[in-house]
C-alpha positions as CSV (number, residue, x, y, z in Angstrom):
1,M,29.3,-10.0,19.1
2,K,29.0,-11.1,15.6
3,S,31.1,-13.7,13.9
4,I,33.6,-13.1,11.2
5,S,31.3,-15.1,9.2
6,I,28.0,-13.4,9.6
7,K,29.9,-9.9,9.0
8,L,31.2,-11.3,5.6
9,W,27.6,-13.1,4.4
10,G,26.4,-9.6,5.0
11,L,28.7,-7.6,3.1
12,M,28.4,-10.0,-0.1
13,L,24.9,-10.2,0.2
14,A,25.2,-5.9,0.3
15,L,27.1,-5.9,-2.6
16,V,24.8,-7.9,-4.6
17,F,22.1,-5.5,-3.5
18,I,24.1,-2.5,-4.7
19,A,25.1,-4.3,-8.2
20,L,21.5,-4.9,-8.7
21,A,20.2,-1.6,-7.6
22,L,22.5,-0.2,-10.0
23,I,21.3,-2.5,-12.7
24,W,17.7,-1.6,-11.9
25,C,18.6,2.4,-12.1
26,F,20.5,1.9,-15.8
27,Q,17.9,-1.0,-17.2
28,I,14.8,1.0,-16.2
29,V,14.8,4.3,-14.7
30,F,17.5,5.4,-17.6
31,L,16.5,3.3,-20.1
32,E,14.3,5.6,-22.3
33,S,17.2,8.3,-22.2
34,F,19.8,6.0,-23.3
35,Y,17.6,4.9,-25.8
36,F,16.9,7.9,-27.2
37,N,20.4,9.3,-27.4
38,I,21.3,6.1,-29.4
39,H,18.8,6.3,-31.6
40,E,19.6,10.4,-32.2
41,R,23.6,9.6,-32.6
42,K,22.4,7.2,-35.4
43,L,20.0,9.1,-37.4
44,L,22.7,12.2,-37.3
45,T,25.3,9.8,-38.3
46,E,23.1,8.9,-41.0
47,G,21.7,12.0,-42.1
48,N,25.1,13.8,-42.3
49,H,26.3,10.8,-44.7
50,L,23.3,11.9,-47.2
51,V,23.8,15.5,-46.9
52,A,27.4,14.6,-47.7
53,M,26.0,12.6,-51.1
54,I,23.7,15.8,-52.1
55,K,26.6,18.2,-51.8
56,N,29.1,16.0,-54.0
57,N,26.4,15.6,-56.4
58,E,25.5,12.1,-56.5
59,E,23.6,9.7,-59.3
60,K,19.9,9.5,-58.6
61,Y,20.1,6.2,-57.8
62,I,22.2,5.7,-55.3
63,I,20.8,8.7,-53.5
64,E,17.4,6.3,-53.9
65,E,19.4,3.4,-52.9
66,K,20.4,5.4,-50.0
67,L,17.0,6.5,-49.0
68,D,15.3,2.8,-49.5
69,E,18.2,1.6,-46.6
70,L,16.5,4.5,-44.3
71,L,13.2,3.2,-44.9
72,L,14.0,-0.4,-44.3
73,K,16.3,0.2,-41.4
74,Y,14.5,2.9,-39.7
75,N,11.6,3.2,-41.5
76,A,12.3,7.0,-41.7
77,R,10.7,9.6,-44.3
78,I,12.8,12.1,-45.6
79,D,12.3,15.3,-46.7
80,L,14.2,18.3,-48.5
81,Y,12.9,21.7,-48.4
82,T,14.6,25.0,-50.0
83,P,15.8,27.9,-47.7
84,N,12.4,29.5,-48.1
85,G,10.5,26.4,-46.6
86,V,9.3,24.9,-50.3
87,E,9.1,21.3,-50.4
88,I,11.2,19.7,-53.3
89,Y,11.4,16.0,-52.4
90,S,9.4,13.8,-50.3
91,S,9.5,10.2,-49.6
92,E,6.8,8.5,-50.9
93,A,7.3,5.0,-50.1
94,A,7.0,6.3,-46.2
95,P,3.9,6.9,-44.2
96,K,2.8,10.5,-43.4
97,M,3.3,11.4,-40.2
98,M,-0.2,12.7,-39.2
99,G,-0.2,15.4,-36.9
100,V,3.1,16.8,-36.7
101,D,3.9,20.3,-37.8
102,K,7.3,20.5,-39.5
103,N,7.0,23.9,-39.9
104,I,8.6,25.5,-36.8
105,F,11.4,22.7,-36.8
106,L,11.9,23.5,-40.3
107,M,12.6,27.3,-39.3
108,E,14.8,26.3,-36.6
109,V,17.1,24.0,-38.7
110,I,17.1,27.2,-41.8
111,K,17.8,29.6,-38.8
112,S,20.6,27.9,-36.8
113,K,22.3,26.1,-39.8
114,K,23.4,23.1,-38.2
115,P,22.2,19.9,-37.3
116,V,18.8,19.7,-35.0
117,S,17.0,17.1,-33.3
118,T,13.4,17.2,-31.6
119,F,11.1,14.4,-30.1
120,K,7.4,15.0,-30.7
121,E,4.0,13.1,-30.7
122,N,1.4,13.2,-33.3
123,R,-2.2,13.2,-32.8
124,M,-2.7,9.6,-33.1
125,G,-0.4,9.3,-29.9
126,S,2.7,8.2,-31.6
127,S,6.1,8.9,-30.4
128,L,7.8,10.5,-33.3
129,F,11.9,11.4,-33.9
130,L,12.9,13.9,-36.0
131,V,16.6,15.1,-37.1
132,G,17.2,18.1,-39.4
133,L,20.3,18.7,-41.1
134,P,21.5,21.8,-43.5
135,V,22.9,21.3,-46.8
136,I,25.4,23.9,-47.3
137,R,27.7,24.8,-50.0
138,D,30.3,27.5,-49.7
139,N,29.2,28.7,-46.9
140,V,25.6,29.0,-48.1
141,M,22.7,27.0,-47.1
142,T,21.2,25.4,-50.3
143,A,18.4,23.3,-48.4
144,A,17.4,21.5,-45.5
145,V,17.0,17.7,-45.4
146,I,14.1,16.4,-42.4
147,M,14.3,12.8,-40.9
148,T,11.3,11.7,-39.6
149,T,11.3,8.3,-37.9
150,P,8.3,6.2,-35.6
151,V,9.9,5.4,-32.4
152,A,8.8,2.3,-30.5
153,S,6.8,2.8,-27.6
154,L,9.1,1.7,-24.2
155,E,6.3,1.8,-22.0
156,E,5.5,-2.2,-22.8
157,T,9.4,-2.8,-22.8
158,V,9.8,-1.5,-19.6
159,D,7.2,-3.3,-17.9
160,T,8.2,-6.4,-19.4
161,L,11.6,-5.7,-17.8
162,K,10.6,-4.8,-14.7
163,E,8.8,-8.2,-14.2
164,Q,12.0,-10.0,-15.7
165,F,14.1,-8.0,-13.3
166,V,11.8,-9.1,-10.1
167,I,12.2,-12.7,-10.7
168,I,16.0,-12.0,-11.8
169,S,16.7,-10.4,-8.0
170,L,14.8,-12.7,-6.1
171,I,16.8,-15.6,-7.7
172,L,20.0,-14.0,-7.7
173,I,19.2,-12.8,-3.7
174,S,18.4,-16.7,-2.9
175,V,22.1,-17.8,-5.0
176,S,24.0,-15.1,-3.6
177,A,22.7,-15.8,0.0
178,I,23.5,-19.4,0.0
179,L,27.1,-19.0,-2.0
180,A,27.6,-16.1,0.6
181,Y,27.5,-18.2,3.5
182,V,29.5,-20.9,1.8
183,F,32.0,-18.8,0.7
184,S,32.0,-17.1,4.1
185,R,32.3,-20.2,6.1
186,Y,35.2,-21.3,3.4
187,F,37.6,-18.2,4.4
188,T,36.3,-17.9,8.2
189,K,37.6,-21.7,8.9
190,P,41.1,-21.1,8.6
191,I,41.0,-17.8,10.5
192,L,39.0,-20.1,13.3
193,E,41.6,-22.5,13.3
194,I,44.4,-20.0,13.9
195,N,42.4,-18.1,16.7
196,K,42.5,-21.7,18.0
197,A,45.6,-22.1,17.6
198,A,46.8,-19.0,19.0
199,K,44.8,-19.5,22.4
200,T,46.0,-22.7,22.5
201,M,49.7,-21.6,22.4
202,A,48.6,-18.8,25.0
203,E,47.7,-21.6,27.5
204,G,51.3,-22.9,27.1
205,N,50.8,-25.7,24.5
206,L,53.3,-24.5,21.6
207,S,53.5,-27.9,19.7
208,I,50.0,-26.9,18.3
209,R,50.1,-26.3,14.3
210,V,47.2,-25.1,11.7
211,P,47.0,-26.8,8.5
212,V,48.1,-25.0,5.4
213,S,45.6,-25.5,2.8
214,T,46.2,-22.6,0.4
215,K,48.8,-20.8,-0.9
216,D,47.2,-17.3,-0.2
217,E,47.0,-14.7,2.5
218,L,45.3,-17.2,5.0
219,G,47.8,-19.5,4.0
220,M,50.7,-17.3,4.5
221,L,49.3,-16.5,8.0
222,S,48.7,-20.0,8.7
223,S,52.6,-20.8,7.7
224,T,53.2,-17.7,9.9
225,I,51.8,-19.0,13.3
226,N,53.3,-22.3,12.6
227,H,56.9,-20.6,12.5
228,L,55.6,-18.5,15.5
229,S,55.2,-21.7,16.9
230,S,58.3,-22.8,16.3
231,Q,60.5,-20.4,17.3
232,L,58.4,-19.7,20.7
233,Q,58.8,-23.9,21.4
234,K,62.9,-23.2,20.9
235,I,62.8,-19.7,23.1
236,E,61.4,-22.4,25.6
237,Q,63.5,-24.6,25.4
238,L,66.4,-22.0,25.4
239,R,64.8,-20.9,28.6
240,K,64.9,-24.4,30.6
241,D,68.4,-24.7,29.2
242,L,69.5,-21.5,30.4
243,I,67.9,-22.1,34.0
244,A,69.8,-25.9,33.7
245,N,72.6,-24.3,32.6
246,V,73.1,-21.5,35.3
247,S,72.1,-23.6,38.0
248,H,74.5,-26.3,36.5
249,E,77.8,-23.6,36.5
250,F,76.8,-22.1,39.7
251,K,76.3,-25.0,41.6
252,T,79.9,-26.3,41.4
253,P,81.4,-23.2,42.3
254,L,78.9,-22.5,45.3
255,S,79.6,-26.2,46.8
256,L,83.5,-25.8,46.4
257,I,83.0,-22.2,48.4
258,K,80.5,-24.0,51.0
259,G,82.7,-26.7,51.3
260,Y,85.9,-25.2,52.2
261,A,84.3,-22.0,54.1
262,E,82.6,-25.2,56.4
263,T,85.8,-26.7,56.6
264,M,87.9,-23.8,57.8
265,R,84.9,-22.8,60.1
266,D,84.7,-26.5,61.7
267,V,88.2,-28.0,61.6
268,E,90.3,-26.5,63.9
269,N,94.4,-26.8,64.4
270,I,94.0,-26.3,60.6
271,S,97.4,-25.5,59.2
272,E,98.4,-21.9,57.5
273,E,99.4,-23.6,54.1
274,K,96.5,-25.4,54.0
275,R,94.2,-22.5,55.1
276,Y,95.5,-20.4,52.4
277,K,94.8,-22.5,49.8
278,Q,91.4,-23.0,50.9
279,L,91.1,-18.9,50.7
280,N,92.4,-19.2,47.6
281,I,90.1,-21.6,45.8
282,I,86.9,-19.9,47.6
283,I,88.4,-16.5,45.6
284,E,89.2,-18.3,42.4
285,E,85.5,-19.7,42.8
286,S,84.1,-16.6,43.9
287,D,85.8,-15.0,40.7
288,K,84.2,-17.6,38.5
289,L,81.1,-16.9,39.6
290,N,81.6,-13.2,39.4
291,H,82.7,-13.7,35.7
292,M,79.9,-15.5,34.6
293,I,77.4,-13.1,36.3
294,N,78.8,-10.6,34.2
295,E,79.1,-12.2,31.3
296,I,75.3,-13.2,31.7
297,L,74.8,-9.3,32.2
298,D,77.0,-8.3,29.4
299,L,74.8,-10.3,27.0
300,S,71.4,-9.4,27.9
301,Q,72.5,-5.9,27.9
302,I,73.5,-6.2,24.4
303,Q,70.7,-8.4,23.2
304,S,68.3,-5.8,24.6
305,D,66.1,-3.7,22.2
306,Y,67.5,-0.7,24.2
307,Y,71.5,-1.3,23.6
308,N,73.2,1.2,21.4
309,L,76.5,1.0,20.0
310,N,78.9,3.9,20.8
311,R,81.0,3.9,17.4
312,T,84.3,6.3,16.9
313,D,87.3,5.8,14.7
314,F,89.9,4.0,16.6
315,S,93.0,2.1,15.7
316,I,92.3,-2.0,15.8
317,S,96.1,-2.4,15.9
318,D,96.4,-0.9,19.2
319,T,93.3,-2.9,20.4
320,I,94.9,-6.0,19.1
321,R,98.0,-5.5,20.7
322,A,96.2,-4.1,24.1
323,V,94.6,-7.6,24.5
324,V,97.4,-9.7,23.7
325,N,99.4,-7.8,26.6
326,R,96.2,-8.4,28.8
327,L,96.5,-12.3,28.6
328,A,100.0,-12.1,28.9
329,Y,99.9,-13.9,31.9
330,H,97.6,-16.8,30.3
331,T,99.8,-17.7,27.4
332,E,103.2,-17.9,29.7
333,N,101.3,-20.2,32.0
334,K,100.7,-22.7,29.0
335,N,103.8,-21.7,27.3
336,L,102.5,-20.4,24.1
337,R,103.4,-18.1,21.4
338,I,101.5,-15.1,20.2
339,E,102.4,-14.1,16.9
340,V,100.1,-10.5,15.4
341,D,100.4,-9.8,12.2
342,C,98.9,-6.4,11.4
343,M,100.0,-3.0,10.2
344,D,99.9,0.3,12.3
345,A,97.2,2.5,12.1
346,L,94.5,0.3,10.9
347,L,91.8,2.7,11.7
348,I,87.5,1.3,12.4
349,Y,84.6,2.7,12.9
350,A,82.9,0.7,15.6
351,D,82.1,0.7,19.6
352,E,85.8,0.2,20.8
353,K,84.9,-1.1,24.1
354,R,82.9,-4.2,22.4
355,I,85.4,-5.0,19.9
356,E,88.0,-5.3,22.1
357,Q,85.5,-7.6,24.0
358,V,85.3,-10.0,20.9
359,I,88.8,-10.0,20.2
360,Y,89.2,-10.7,24.1
361,N,86.7,-13.6,24.1
362,L,88.2,-15.0,20.7
363,L,91.9,-14.6,22.1
364,N,90.8,-16.0,25.9
365,N,88.8,-19.4,23.4
366,A,92.0,-19.4,21.5
367,I,94.0,-19.8,24.8
368,N,92.0,-22.0,26.4
369,H,91.6,-24.4,23.7
370,S,95.4,-24.5,22.5
371,E,97.7,-27.3,22.9
372,Q,100.5,-26.4,25.3
373,Q,103.8,-24.7,23.7
374,S,101.9,-24.2,20.5
375,S,101.2,-21.1,18.5
376,I,98.1,-18.7,18.0
377,F,98.1,-16.3,15.3
378,I,96.1,-12.7,15.2
379,R,95.8,-10.7,12.0
380,A,94.4,-7.5,10.5
381,I,94.1,-7.3,6.5
382,D,93.0,-4.8,4.9
383,H,90.3,-5.6,2.4
384,G,89.6,-2.3,1.1
385,S,86.4,-1.0,2.6
386,V,86.6,-3.5,5.7
387,I,89.4,-4.6,7.7
388,V,89.0,-8.4,8.5
389,V,90.8,-10.2,12.0
390,E,91.6,-13.7,12.1
391,I,92.7,-15.5,15.6
392,E,94.2,-19.0,14.8
393,D,95.0,-21.8,16.9
394,H,96.1,-25.1,16.6
395,G,93.5,-26.9,19.4
396,E,91.8,-29.7,19.2
397,G,88.9,-27.9,16.7
398,I,85.7,-28.3,16.0
399,S,83.4,-30.6,14.3
400,Q,81.3,-29.2,11.6
401,E,78.5,-31.0,12.7
402,E,79.0,-28.9,16.0
403,I,80.1,-25.2,14.5
404,P,76.1,-23.8,13.7
405,Y,75.6,-24.5,17.5
406,I,78.8,-22.5,19.1
407,W,77.4,-19.3,18.8
408,D,74.8,-20.4,21.4
409,R,74.6,-19.4,24.6
410,F,76.1,-22.0,27.4
411,Y,76.9,-24.7,24.4
412,K,80.5,-26.1,24.6
413,A,81.7,-28.5,21.9
414,K,82.0,-32.2,23.1
415,E,85.6,-31.9,22.1
416,A,86.3,-29.2,24.6
417,S,84.0,-29.4,27.1
418,A,85.5,-32.2,29.3
419,K,88.9,-30.8,28.8
420,H,88.3,-26.6,29.6
421,K,85.9,-24.9,32.3
422,G,84.0,-22.1,31.1
423,S,80.3,-20.4,30.7
424,G,80.2,-21.2,27.3
425,L,78.9,-17.3,27.0
426,G,81.9,-15.9,25.3
427,L,81.1,-16.8,21.7
428,A,77.2,-15.9,22.4
429,I,78.6,-12.3,23.3
430,V,80.9,-12.3,20.6
431,K,77.9,-13.2,17.8
432,S,75.7,-10.8,19.7
433,I,78.2,-7.8,19.5
434,L,79.1,-8.6,15.7
435,E,75.2,-8.7,15.2
436,A,74.7,-5.1,17.0
437,H,77.6,-3.9,13.6
438,K,76.3,-5.6,11.3
439,A,79.8,-7.3,10.6
440,N,80.6,-10.6,8.7
441,F,81.8,-13.0,11.0
442,G,82.6,-17.0,11.0
443,V,84.7,-20.2,11.7
444,E,86.8,-22.3,9.7
445,S,87.6,-25.6,11.9
446,E,88.6,-29.1,11.5
447,I,89.6,-31.8,13.9
448,G,92.9,-32.3,15.4
449,K,93.9,-29.0,12.9
450,G,92.8,-26.3,15.3
451,S,89.9,-23.6,14.6
452,K,90.8,-20.0,12.9
453,F,87.9,-17.7,13.9
454,W,87.8,-14.5,11.7
455,F,85.2,-11.1,11.6
456,E,84.6,-8.0,9.4
457,I,84.5,-4.6,10.7
458,R,84.2,-1.4,8.2
459,K,87.2,1.1,7.8
460,S,86.9,4.9,8.8
461,A,85.6,7.1,6.1
């Protein structure tokens, strides 16, 4: 398998060869045609200028100056003919072009009444370039100008260029091969480091990092690999924490269930009252396990890629009151007062079952962390396009350092973990549901003064 450095090196050399081939074609193969096209264009321009001077009856000395200019610049011979082909003027200073019959060329200019150019060779083997231009006044041809100029032989120039180009090509290919190798190694080095890091990560070492030495696309890729490594480390740590937390949370109720069941099996003459109490503990711990399992399944379902919201229009006011009634038993046991402040018929567009679960978890959380004989406030406030739901308690509160972590699975605030039992999944479920709804949410809390959880949900259209 060819390495990417060899492929890159080969592509760079191929690019150099293509560039040299194009230069060779333009400089050697098409040099003659380029030269004559440029020469023709220049002579036509100069000839048109001379014709304009003749038509405008410029002073004789001005025209002679122009002829001298053409002689010095192009070694051009200028001949002026009548429409009948009679020569009326010829540049005496310029040498005659021996062996060139101008009559046929002149007749072509007179007949077409437009500029004509041609390339000829005289009997001496010299190359000549002829340009004929008619002098027309009031749509009548009054004269014809013939410009004849020798063209330098290109053969020696082409041969010189060929030799020079061969040397230049060899130097360029040699230098390009070295530079292409250096550049290919330079560009592939970070790719090889990224590949090595990816293999190391695949083997389980997630602490690997790729050095970021540039700010280009390869540097961005290195940063992305490093970010991926960090995220995978976090996920791996969460996985370990999840196993540890689930094992810990399951261990206590299972131990209690097993202990009381063994007591009922092994102890004879147990009183009915004690037997009833132990059975109730077994049932309560079983319910706790069942509740925890349901929460884990709920969280897994909500966070899966296949989870879809069943959005409908419903009254958030009715949902809040229904949840308050469901938790009435718990509030009465702690002698808590729940005050509901929401208008009737506040309609929202969301998944009713999941929003009810959010309110239930937040209210249950407030109940668990509220002091005896305190109040809990639930508000639904109309904010134009959204409804803001607030649940406020007067419990122990949450420190500012812990607030970013309370939404994580199995996380329990230090202030609450010693006093209250819970799975630590309630707020994680709340977060997942609200994120699925693309809803804003948050918490405001202060130690010793309680907490206020809130979320926004879109109103019905």
